VEXDREN-531109 format. One line per 10 residues: their letters; for each residue y, x, z of C-alpha. Coordinates in steps of 0.5 Angstrom, whole numbers, always signed. Layout:
<nodes>
A	Y,X,Z  ...
</nodes>
This chain:
<nodes>
MRNKAATPHG	+355,+42,+95  +351,+37,+98  +355,+31,+101  +350,+31,+107  +347,+37,+111  +342,+36,+117  +339,+40,+123  +332,+40,+126  +335,+37,+132  +337,+31,+127
LVIDRNSVVS	+345,+33,+127  +348,+31,+121  +354,+32,+117  +357,+27,+112  +363,+30,+108  +365,+24,+105  +366,+21,+112  +374,+20,+114  +372,+22,+120  +373,+30,+121
LQEQLRRQII	+367,+35,+121  +369,+37,+129  +369,+29,+131  +363,+28,+127  +359,+34,+131  +362,+32,+137  +360,+25,+137  +353,+27,+135  +352,+32,+140  +354,+27,+146
DAISLGLFAS	+349,+22,+142  +343,+27,+142  +345,+28,+150  +345,+20,+151  +338,+19,+148  +335,+25,+151  +334,+29,+144  +338,+35,+148  +335,+34,+156  +339,+37,+162
GARLPSSRQL	+339,+44,+162  +337,+45,+155  +340,+50,+151  +343,+48,+144  +343,+52,+138  +348,+58,+137  +354,+57,+134  +352,+62,+128  +345,+58,+127  +348,+51,+127
SRDLQISRNT	+354,+53,+123  +349,+55,+118  +344,+49,+118  +350,+44,+117  +354,+49,+112  +360,+48,+116  +365,+54,+119  +363,+57,+125  +370,+56,+128  +368,+49,+127
VAAVYERLVA	+362,+49,+132  +365,+54,+137  +371,+49,+138  +366,+43,+139  +362,+47,+144  +369,+49,+147  +371,+42,+148  +365,+39,+150  +364,+45,+156  +371,+43,+158
DGHLESANRS	+369,+35,+158  +363,+37,+163  +358,+35,+158  +356,+42,+157  +356,+49,+160  +357,+56,+158  +353,+62,+161  +355,+69,+159  +351,+72,+154  +346,+67,+154
GVYVRNGVRD	+349,+61,+150  +351,+54,+151  +347,+49,+155  +347,+41,+157  +350,+41,+164  +345,+41,+169  +345,+34,+173  +347,+30,+167  +342,+24,+167  +336,+24,+163
GIQNRDQVSG	+336,+21,+156  +333,+14,+154  +326,+15,+154  +324,+8,+151  +327,+8,+144  +326,+0,+144  +332,+0,+149  +336,+2,+144  +333,-1,+137  +332,-8,+141
SPTRVLDDQW	+325,-10,+142  +321,-14,+136  +318,-19,+141  +321,-25,+142  +316,-29,+147  +321,-32,+151  +326,-35,+146  +323,-42,+147  +323,-41,+155  +330,-39,+154
SEWLVSKASG	+332,-45,+150  +329,-50,+155  +333,-46,+161  +340,-47,+157  +344,-53,+160  +349,-52,+154  +346,-51,+147  +349,-49,+141  +350,-55,+137  +350,-53,+130
ELPGGLRPDW	+356,-57,+129  +361,-52,+128  +363,-48,+122  +360,-41,+121  +367,-38,+123  +370,-32,+119  +365,-28,+115  +365,-21,+117  +365,-19,+109  +371,-23,+107
EKYPFPFLEG	+375,-18,+105  +369,-15,+100  +370,-21,+96  +376,-21,+90  +379,-28,+91  +378,-30,+99  +382,-36,+99  +382,-37,+106  +387,-39,+111  +387,-35,+118
PFDRSLFPTR	+385,-28,+116  +390,-23,+115  +389,-18,+110  +391,-11,+112  +397,-10,+108  +401,-15,+113  +399,-11,+119  +405,-8,+121  +402,-1,+122  +409,+3,+123
EWRDASRCAL	+412,-2,+128  +405,-2,+132  +404,+5,+133  +412,+6,+135  +411,+0,+140  +404,+3,+143  +408,+10,+144  +413,+7,+148  +407,+3,+152  +403,+9,+153
SVSEIESWTA	+409,+13,+156  +408,+16,+163  +412,+11,+167  +409,+5,+163  +402,+7,+164  +404,+7,+172  +407,+0,+171  +401,-3,+167  +395,+0,+171  +398,-3,+178
DVGDADDPML	+393,-8,+180  +397,-14,+180  +392,-19,+181  +393,-25,+176  +400,-24,+174  +402,-23,+167  +406,-17,+165  +413,-19,+167  +416,-15,+161  +412,-20,+156
IDEIRRKILP	+414,-26,+160  +421,-24,+160  +421,-23,+152  +417,-30,+151  +422,-33,+155  +428,-30,+151  +426,-29,+144  +420,-33,+143  +420,-40,+146  +428,-41,+144
QRGVTAGAEE	+426,-41,+137  +422,-47,+138  +427,-50,+143  +423,-49,+149  +426,-47,+156  +421,-45,+161  +421,-41,+168  +417,-35,+169  +413,-40,+173  +411,-44,+167
ILVTTGAQQA	+408,-39,+163  +401,-37,+162  +399,-31,+157  +392,-33,+154  +387,-30,+149  +390,-34,+143  +392,-42,+143  +384,-43,+143  +384,-41,+150  +390,-44,+152
LYLAASLLVN	+387,-51,+149  +381,-50,+153  +385,-49,+160  +389,-55,+158  +383,-59,+157  +379,-57,+163  +385,-59,+167  +386,-65,+164  +380,-68,+162  +373,-71,+165
RKIVVCLEDP	+369,-77,+163  +374,-82,+165  +379,-80,+161  +380,-83,+154  +383,-77,+149  +386,-79,+143  +385,-73,+137  +388,-73,+130  +383,-74,+124  +382,-69,+121
CNPELRLLLE	+383,-64,+127  +381,-57,+130  +373,-58,+130  +373,-53,+136  +377,-57,+140  +373,-63,+138  +367,-60,+141  +370,-57,+147  +372,-64,+149  +366,-67,+147
RLGARLEYIP	+362,-62,+152  +367,-64,+157  +365,-71,+157  +372,-74,+154  +372,-81,+151  +375,-79,+144  +379,-84,+140  +381,-82,+133  +388,-83,+130  +388,-82,+122
VDEKGVKVEK	+393,-77,+119  +397,-78,+113  +403,-74,+109  +407,-76,+115  +403,-73,+120  +398,-77,+125  +400,-84,+125  +403,-86,+131  +402,-94,+133  +402,-97,+140
TRLMNCDVMF	+396,-101,+139  +392,-94,+137  +395,-91,+143  +394,-97,+148  +388,-94,+152  +390,-86,+151  +391,-82,+157  +391,-75,+154  +393,-74,+146  +392,-67,+143
LSPGRQRPTG	+396,-66,+137  +399,-60,+132  +405,-64,+130  +409,-58,+127  +404,-56,+122  +398,-60,+123  +391,-57,+123  +388,-57,+118  +392,-61,+113  +399,-57,+114
VTLSQRRRRS	+403,-63,+114  +409,-64,+119  +410,-70,+124  +416,-74,+121  +422,-74,+126  +421,-82,+126  +414,-81,+129  +416,-76,+134  +421,-80,+137  +416,-86,+137
LLRIAAQKGI	+410,-82,+140  +415,-79,+146  +417,-86,+147  +410,-89,+148  +408,-83,+152  +413,-84,+157  +412,-91,+157  +405,-91,+158  +404,-84,+162  +400,-80,+156
VLVEDDYQWE	+400,-73,+157  +401,-69,+150  +398,-63,+149  +401,-59,+143  +398,-54,+139  +404,-51,+135  +399,-48,+130  +402,-42,+125  +409,-43,+128  +411,-36,+127
AGFNGANALA	+413,-35,+120  +418,-40,+119  +413,-45,+117  +417,-51,+120  +424,-50,+118  +424,-58,+117  +423,-59,+124  +425,-53,+128  +423,-56,+135  +417,-56,+138
LRGEHGGEQV	+415,-63,+141  +416,-60,+148  +423,-58,+146  +425,-65,+144  +429,-69,+148  +423,-73,+152  +418,-67,+152  +417,-66,+159  +410,-69,+158  +408,-64,+153
VYAATLAQPL	+403,-58,+155  +405,-53,+150  +400,-48,+147  +401,-43,+141  +398,-36,+139  +403,-30,+139  +403,-25,+134  +398,-28,+129  +399,-22,+124  +396,-18,+130
AAALRLGVLV	+391,-23,+132  +385,-19,+130  +388,-13,+135  +392,-17,+140  +389,-24,+141  +395,-27,+145  +397,-34,+146  +401,-37,+151  +401,-44,+155  +407,-47,+157
APAPVIRAAR	+407,-53,+162  +410,-55,+169  +409,-50,+175  +403,-54,+178  +399,-54,+171  +400,-47,+170  +398,-45,+178  +392,-49,+176  +391,-46,+169  +392,-39,+172
ELRRVTTRPP	+386,-40,+178  +382,-43,+172  +383,-36,+168  +381,-32,+174  +374,-35,+175  +373,-35,+167  +376,-29,+163  +382,-26,+167  +388,-24,+164  +389,-21,+157
ALSIQRTFAQ	+389,-13,+158  +396,-11,+161  +396,-5,+156  +396,-10,+150  +401,-15,+154  +406,-9,+155  +405,-6,+148  +407,-13,+145  +412,-14,+149  +415,-7,+147
MLALGHYAAA	+414,-10,+140  +419,-16,+141  +424,-11,+145  +424,-6,+140  +425,-12,+134  +419,-10,+131  +416,-16,+131  +422,-20,+128  +422,-16,+122  +414,-16,+121
IRRVEDAFSK	+414,-24,+121  +420,-24,+116  +416,-20,+112  +410,-24,+113  +414,-30,+111  +416,-27,+105  +409,-25,+103  +407,-32,+104  +412,-36,+101  +411,-32,+95
RMFALREALN	+403,-33,+95  +404,-40,+96  +409,-40,+90  +404,-36,+86  +398,-41,+88  +402,-47,+86  +404,-44,+80  +397,-43,+78  +394,-49,+80  +399,-53,+76
FYLPTKISLL	+397,-48,+70  +389,-49,+71  +388,-56,+74  +395,-60,+72  +391,-67,+71  +385,-66,+76  +388,-65,+83  +393,-67,+87  +396,-63,+93  +398,-66,+100
PTEMGASAWI	+405,-65,+101  +407,-60,+106  +412,-55,+108  +410,-48,+105  +405,-46,+110  +399,-42,+108  +394,-46,+105  +394,-52,+100  +390,-58,+102  +387,-61,+95
KGPPQLDANR	+384,-67,+93  +380,-67,+87  +377,-73,+83  +372,-78,+86  +366,-74,+82  +368,-67,+85  +363,-65,+91  +367,-59,+94  +361,-56,+97  +358,-55,+91
LARKAEAHGA	+365,-52,+88  +365,-47,+94  +358,-45,+92  +359,-44,+85  +366,-41,+86  +363,-36,+91  +358,-34,+86  +364,-31,+82  +367,-28,+88  +372,-33,+90
LIESVESYFA	+371,-36,+97  +374,-43,+99  +374,-48,+104  +370,-55,+104  +373,-59,+110  +367,-63,+112  +367,-60,+119  +374,-62,+121  +373,-70,+120  +370,-74,+126
DRAPKNVFRL	+366,-78,+122  +365,-78,+114  +369,-73,+111  +372,-74,+103  +367,-70,+99  +372,-69,+94  +377,-65,+98  +378,-57,+99  +383,-52,+102  +385,-46,+99
GVTGIHEDRI	+389,-41,+103  +393,-35,+102  +393,-31,+108  +388,-26,+106  +389,-25,+99  +394,-21,+95  +400,-24,+91  +397,-21,+84  +390,-23,+85  +392,-31,+86
REGVSVVAKA	+392,-33,+78  +386,-29,+77  +382,-32,+83  +385,-39,+81  +382,-39,+74  +375,-37,+77  +376,-43,+82  +378,-47,+76  +372,-45,+72  +367,-47,+78
FYASLDASFE	+371,-53,+79  +369,-56,+72  +362,-53,+73  +361,-57,+79  +363,-64,+77  +357,-69,+76  +355,-71,+69  +358,-77,+70  +365,-75,+70  +369,-77,+64
ETAFDEARAL	+376,-75,+63  +381,-77,+57  +377,-75,+50  +381,-72,+45  +381,-77,+38  +382,-73,+32  +384,-80,+29  +390,-81,+34  +393,-74,+34  +399,-73,+31
SGPALKRAVS	+400,-69,+25  +406,-64,+24  +411,-68,+21  +410,-74,+25  +409,-70,+31  +416,-66,+30  +419,-73,+29  +416,-76,+36  +418,-70,+40  +425,-68,+38
GATLLCKTVA	+430,-70,+43  +425,-73,+47  +425,-72,+55  +418,-72,+58  +417,-74,+66  +411,-71,+69  +409,-69,+76  +407,-62,+79  +400,-62,+83  +404,-62,+89
GDPCTISLAR	+407,-69,+87  +414,-66,+86  +418,-69,+80  +419,-65,+73  +423,-67,+68  +423,-63,+61  +428,-64,+55  +426,-62,+48  +432,-61,+44  +432,-62,+37
NGRMTGVAGF	+434,-55,+35  +428,-52,+39  +431,-51,+46  +427,-53,+52  +429,-54,+59  +426,-56,+65  +428,-58,+72  +423,-59,+78  +423,-61,+85  +426,-67,+89
ANEEQDSGAW	+433,-63,+89  +432,-60,+82  +431,-53,+86  +426,-50,+80  +429,-49,+73  +427,-46,+67  +428,-46,+60  +424,-44,+53  +423,-46,+46  +418,-51,+43
WIERDYWCRQ	+416,-51,+36  +411,-54,+31  +405,-50,+28  +401,-54,+23  +399,-60,+27  +400,-56,+34  +406,-57,+39  +407,-50,+41  +412,-48,+47  +414,-42,+51
WDEWAYGETA	+417,-42,+58  +422,-36,+60  +418,-36,+67  +414,-42,+68  +407,-42,+66  +407,-34,+66  +412,-34,+60  +406,-35,+56  +405,-38,+49  +401,-44,+49
RFRVVIEGEK	+399,-49,+43  +396,-56,+44  +394,-62,+40  +398,-68,+42  +396,-76,+42  +402,-81,+44  +400,-88,+46  +406,-92,+48  +410,-88,+53  +404,-83,+55
IQWFSDDGRL	+404,-76,+51  +398,-72,+52  +396,-65,+51  +389,-63,+49  +386,-56,+48  +382,-53,+42  +376,-55,+45  +378,-62,+46  +380,-62,+54  +386,-66,+57
IDWAVIVRSG	+391,-61,+59  +396,-65,+62  +400,-71,+60  +407,-74,+61  +411,-80,+60  +416,-79,+54  +423,-82,+53  +425,-82,+46  +433,-81,+45  +433,-88,+42
ARKAM	+430,-91,+48  +435,-87,+53  +441,-90,+49  +438,-97,+50  +437,-96,+57
</nodes>
């Protein structure tokens, strides 16, 4: 049977569609009326004729006609058929109104009329086809497996009860849903150490709107604003359009650098201390205390973007900056329900009551409150405990994905890259050799199905060319290893011809007996790509043990052996438990492993048993 069937009136049935036959036919008849294909008073084909033309059941057609009559689109006349209801507005006569006019004669004129033009400085945003790529290493979009479908449907049913509908359909002006405000006060903000009254909370369409409201209320051309570098490029562009005088403060592995001289002229500072956007580092406790002290002394307003706080990323620093002692001068902004962001787009702004009153007024003249139906549904998610359960699943998924990412990077690029040390998070900020061009790498990786992110848009001035990001919010754990192998191939292919790594020298490579004597009983000291120490002990009987991390939190064991002139090893769990074999060169205290094609795979400091005794 054909997959599609059509009628002379242009109605089409697609049997491969996930939409039911009844729903397809109903929608198309409504469209045909709207477009004037069925004019007011026109007689529709009989159910018998239409079922024959479309090769579907006559009962299906009859059910559609009956529903459209009940809804007022059609009317039925005894013994004469079904007609488009009289009085229905004539359909669209000019099809260009639907398809769009091909002429753009006024485009240049409109460009002249614009007071604020597109700057072209922002990255292109999330591409709509990202899910079609096999390896989307992006941070931000959530794959559908993490959407709490069952919980969302349960909360929606509660929010759509008759009493609930009566509650959230009432015209309450600028007020947010009181149930959601109460849930935020009792179940969300306390997790971050923040206490607030209802008058100090405003619901927004995500953190970005909360930051927009704060910036619009606090910034003008006279205000000096301090920003992290790198930072959120959308925030930077917003502040530039407000005319702020921007000062940039660099970020290192401990967060934004807090020094009184750097903040001398600062009036307002925007920062993401919990998980810095985009590097992922956490502001150290020492710098937090120093920043709050300087802000109090100099009267600096701090605007905190609590980026990706929900999934337990900030365990080392459980409190938001506003929740710290001395956080009274902090305006707090956060996105709520990040895994549900595509469906909800909710955020929160927490600040003293005068700020919230002004922000509410500004929200009124721009976007109005987020839909109360959405607010109530999320409130039900919180009240029923569904959201806490969903977040635990997200946290567990991200933890496994980040572990898989680091394991794959250690396996495929152990000596070529380094990761900025961060809390677990959902992305890795990766630095390659100076010869690496991250934009070229991104293009080559995309050609093989992997999406990665270059970082130039995050920097105010000159961005490092050899830095890129890999995120895990949109990729399944079981796709990460293969994806990193693709990125690694693109990595080598994108390097300049001038790139040189340690070359394998056959004359210096150890032969079988000499190799066995050199490594038996030795200890190998190395580092992971994340900078964590790793110690490997090679027992004389061929057993191998390893510990990694600053607290030896990762441990594994395995076996090593010599096979002709190759050193071979197999871990029980590390390196995917696969057997590997290498040629080995030892120079002084440095041991190097090379692949068959002469590429340096890894290196370590070797401490022989005699040297340990001497120590």
